[in-house]
Structure formats: C-alpha cells, structure tokens
C-alpha positions in Angstrom: 176.0 20.9 46.8 174.8 22.8 49.7 174.9 26.5 48.1 176.8 28.6 49.5 175.4 30.2 51.8 173.7 27.7 53.0 176.7 26.1 53.9 177.4 29.2 55.3 174.8 29.6 57.6 175.1 25.8 58.9 178.6 27.0 59.8 178.1 29.5 61.8 175.1 27.9 63.4 177.6 24.9 64.5 180.3 27.5 65.9 177.5 29.3 67.6 175.4 26.7 69.3 178.1 23.4 69.5 179.8 22.8 72.5 183.3 21.1 70.1 181.3 18.1 69.6 182.8 17.7 66.1 186.5 18.3 67.5 188.9 15.4 67.6 189.2 13.8 71.0 192.1 15.1 72.5 194.2 13.1 74.6 195.1 14.4 77.9 198.8 16.0 79.0 199.5 16.4 82.2 202.9 18.8 81.5 200.1 21.0 80.1 199.2 24.0 82.2 195.3 22.8 82.6 195.9 21.0 85.5 198.0 22.0 87.7 197.2 23.8 90.2 200.3 25.9 92.6 198.4 28.0 94.4 196.0 25.6 96.2 193.6 26.2 98.5 194.5 26.5 102.2 199.0 27.3 101.8 200.6 29.9 101.9 203.0 31.3 99.8 206.1 30.1 101.4 204.3 26.6 101.2 203.3 26.0 104.1 199.7 24.9 105.7 199.3 27.5 107.8 197.5 27.3 112.0 193.4 27.0 111.0 191.7 29.5 113.6 188.7 28.6 115.5 185.5 31.0 116.5 184.2 30.1 119.8 181.4 28.0 118.7 183.8 25.1 117.6 184.4 24.9 114.1 186.9 27.0 111.8 186.7 30.2 111.7 185.9 31.8 108.2 188.2 33.9 106.6 186.3 37.1 105.6 186.7 36.6 102.1 185.4 33.2 102.3 182.9 34.9 104.0 181.7 37.1 101.2 182.0 34.2 99.4 179.6 32.4 100.5 177.3 35.4 100.8 178.0 36.0 97.4 176.9 33.0 96.0 174.2 32.2 98.3 172.8 35.1 96.1 173.0 33.3 93.0 172.0 30.7 94.1 168.8 31.8 95.5 169.6 30.1 99.5 171.1 30.3 102.9 174.3 31.1 103.5 175.4 28.3 105.4 173.7 25.5 102.6 177.1 27.7 100.9 179.9 24.5 102.0 182.5 23.8 99.1 184.8 26.5 99.1 186.3 24.8 97.0 184.3 24.9 93.9 183.3 28.3 94.8 186.5 29.5 94.8 187.1 27.9 91.5 183.5 29.1 89.7 184.6 32.4 91.5 188.2 33.1 89.3 186.0 32.0 86.4 182.7 33.7 86.2 182.2 36.2 83.4 185.8 34.6 81.3 184.4 35.0 77.0 183.0 31.4 75.9 185.2 30.3 72.6 184.6 27.6 70.8 187.9 25.4 71.4 188.9 27.8 74.0 190.0 26.1 78.0 191.8 29.8 78.8 191.0 33.0 80.9 191.3 34.3 77.1 188.2 32.2 76.3 186.5 28.6 77.2 184.1 26.4 75.9 181.8 24.5 77.6 183.2 21.5 78.2 186.9 22.6 78.7 185.6 24.4 82.1 183.8 21.1 83.3 187.2 19.7 82.5 189.1 21.9 84.5 186.3 22.4 87.2 186.0 18.1 87.8 190.1 18.5 87.3 190.9 21.2 90.1 188.1 20.8 92.9 187.6 17.0 92.9 190.8 15.3 91.4 189.6 14.1 88.9 189.7 13.4 85.2 187.3 13.4 82.5 187.7 13.8 78.3 187.5 16.4 76.6 183.9 17.2 74.7 180.3 16.9 76.0 180.0 13.9 73.8 182.8 11.7 75.8 181.8 12.9 79.1 178.1 12.2 78.8 179.0 8.6 77.4 182.0 8.0 79.5 182.5 5.3 82.1 182.8 7.2 85.3 179.4 9.3 84.9 176.4 7.5 86.0 173.4 8.9 83.9 169.8 9.7 85.1 167.5 12.1 83.6 164.7 13.1 87.2 165.6 16.6 88.3 164.3 15.7 91.3 167.8 13.6 91.9 170.7 16.3 91.2 172.5 16.9 93.1 175.4 19.6 94.0 178.4 18.4 91.5 176.4 16.5 88.8 176.8 17.2 85.0 173.6 18.8 83.5 174.2 17.5 79.8 171.5 19.6 76.7 171.4 19.1 73.3 171.4 22.1 71.7 171.9 21.2 67.8 169.0 19.3 66.0 169.8 15.9 65.3 172.8 15.9 67.2 172.4 13.8 70.8 174.6 16.2 73.0 176.4 19.9 72.6 176.2 21.6 75.5 177.7 21.0 79.2 177.2 22.0 82.3 178.0 21.3 86.3 174.4 21.1 89.3 175.2 23.5 91.7 171.5 23.3 94.1 168.2 24.9 93.5 167.9 24.6 90.0 170.5 26.4 89.6 174.3 25.2 87.0 177.5 27.0 85.7 178.2 27.0 82.7 179.9 28.8 79.2 177.6 29.8 76.5 176.9 32.2 74.3 177.5 35.2 77.6 180.5 33.5 78.9 181.0 31.9 82.1 177.7 31.9 84.4 174.9 30.7 86.8 171.9 30.2 85.3 169.0 28.3 86.2 167.1 25.4 84.6 164.3 26.5 85.1 164.2 28.9 82.4 162.8 27.8 79.2 165.3 27.8 76.5 167.3 25.2 79.6 164.8 23.4 80.3 162.8 22.9 76.5 167.2 21.7 75.7 167.6 19.2 78.4 168.5 15.9 78.0 169.7 13.9 81.0 172.0 14.8 84.4 175.4 12.4 84.8 177.6 11.3 88.2 180.9 11.1 88.8 181.3 6.9 89.8 184.6 8.5 92.1 185.6 4.8 91.9 185.8 4.4 88.4 187.4 7.7 87.6 190.6 8.3 86.8 192.8 10.9 89.0 194.1 14.4 88.0 197.8 13.8 89.3 198.8 17.2 90.5 202.6 19.5 90.7 
C-alpha cells in the first residue's frame, strides 16, 4: 500500500491535470438543460425571425455587436476580421470565455474541457459526442489525424497531460494555431505553438457529419 502522503499527492495531480478521463460515462439526457438553447441566433424574444438587412455591397449587414465580436476574436487569433465567419461559434465562445475550470463541471459555475467540447458541438454544430476526452478521441464519428498542417476550424485537438494515460485533455481548433479549451485558467484561447501544449499534443480529430448523431433541441 502506498504511503498516505504519496497517495494524496497522486490524487491531487489527477484532479488538477485530468479532464474527466476516469469519470464513469454518463448517458446523454436530452431532457436536461445541457443541450437546450432557447435563444437561438437570428430570433427575437417573440420567437419570430427579424427581417434581414442588406448592405449596399449586396451582403447581409452585420449588427454592431457582431462586428465588434469579429474584431475581438480577430485580435485573439491574429487574423483579419473578415476571416471570422462562423458567428455562431464565436457567440458561444464569447458566452463561455473566462468561465472557471471545474473537474467534472458542466455549467457556468465551472466546466471541464470535455464538457465544454460536448456543449460547443451540440449548440454550434448540433452534433453529439461522448462525455470524456478519452471517449471523444475514440468515438466512431471522429476521424483522427496527426499533422498540424491539416487542422481546420472545428477540429478537435487532443493532449496527453498525465504520463501513462493516452488522452486527458481536449480543445477545439479555431485557426492560426489557436484553440479554445477549459484548463486550469478556465475557458481561454490558447496557442498550439506554446511549448506546454506542443509537448503534450497527441493528435487531432475531425467530425464526420454523416456518422454523427444530431442533438435534439427545443
């Protein structure tokens, strides 16, 4: 039997570094609020779709809030604002940015990496993936690949942050080497080029839409 001090140290390490790898898989429950988003983009409080405004260029005119959103995340990613096109994705990120990290958490009070990915893919892409980073890596509707050069917006990125465990962390790629995740500093946008993440990178995964289960929403 391990001495009490060593056992305590190992337990703390697992809690700080893992991302629900050892949690018992939880069956999806669509009756909960986890996958329900009543304020869907493009609808007002009355439930009707507002008329679309068109600019003199022939393209839909952006609201001021969406224009500011594009500028904000263009700075995070160090890219031109015009390259920020998936506003549904960035509205989700903006809503969750700086939420505290909590191992096993699924709410604004605290959320872990795999719960953030599960929520993001459900609310932005209407796709279901399993609960833990380990399950998300091995699920049938994710095509795994290793080369960074192949990464595109929406790809999952998997890391090994604990020796001996194959997958313990996951994030979602945004572009220009940046990804969103929930780690010790909460929900943040990080650079894959940072030595910490680069050294712990395992592989990436692309969602196969025709193999994916759609998430039911109210």
